[in-house]
N, C-alpha and C positions, 0 to 999 in steps of 0.2 A: 449471427456466425456462431453462437452457442461456444464460444471460445473464451471459458472464465477460469479464473482463480480465486481462492477464498483464502482469508486469513482473520483472526479473532482480534481486534483492536483491544488496547493500544498496539499499533505496530512500531517495530523496530526498524532501523535500517535494513538490517538483514532480511525482515519481512517484506520490506517494499522491494528489493531487490530479487527476491523468490518471486513474487507476484509478477513482476515486469518479465522474468524469465520463464515463467510456468505455462504461460499462453503459446498456443501453436504457433501464431504469428510471429513468436520474438526473433525468429532468424531475420526477419526484415529490419529489425532495429539495430542490427548489429552489422550491416553492410552484406545483405545478401546476394549472391551472384555478381559481385562487382560494385554495387552501388555503395554510396558512404554511409557510414554509421550515424545514426541521429543521436541526439542528446539524451542518452540513456539515465544518465543522473536526474536530468529535468524531468523526466517521465516518473522516475522514483520520488522526486520533490513532490509533484503532483499528487501522487498516490497518498504520500505521507500527510499531506495537507488536507486532502479530502478525508482520510480516515481519522485525523485529529478533529476537524469539525465535527463529524458525526458523532464521535467518542465524547466531545465537549457539549454538544447540543442534541441531546436525545430528540428534542423537537422535530428536527429535521427527518422528515419520512422517506424523501426522495431526492436523489441528485443525479442528473442524467447530463453528462457531457456528450452532447450530441455529435460534436465534430472537433477533435483535438489534432492538431497539425504539429508533428514532430520533425524537427528538421535538424541539421548539423550545427545550427546555430542557437537552437532553443525550441521551447514549447509554446504553443499559442492554442487557448481554448477558445474556439470560434462560435460554438453555440451551446449554451447551458441552459438548465432549467432545473427547478427544483419545487419541492412542498414541504411546507412546515405546518404541524399541527401541535396544539397544545396538547400538553400530557399530565395527567393527574399524578400518577406515579412514575416519574422520569425512568427509573430504572430499579431494578432489584440488585444489590450489591452482591447477591449470591451468584450471578453470572458474570461477573465483572474479572477480567483478566487482570492480574496485577504483575508486575514488573518490578523486581528488585533493582535497586540503582548499584551499578558495579563500582567497586573500589580498586584501587591498585594492588591491595594485598588479598584479593580473592585469588585462591588457589584452589586446585583439586586435590585432594588428598584421598589415598587410597590405592587400591589395586583394580585395574580393569583387565578383566580377561581371566582364563582358567587358572586356577591356583596350582 
């Protein structure tokens, strides 16, 4: 289908939501032409879990979810396969995306826009 979207792990909830909505087929998830909307938060959870698995285990070389059934009541992975290979140098920290933990007192300070 060549209908893909990309993000760099680790993913946030917003990244997963964007990934689900970025594919061309996304209107089908939200009740296209009178059909019922599927469990979109469930799809987002699957995306987050797969991204976490890949980020935590760099030995995972391939994950293929061949058939995922999304319905109004949940998500089922009906066919999946993968490939794991040992790695000498698991990953370079040079290319690792780092997320800062948000705190309640995080605020934006400054002026945004023309002065």
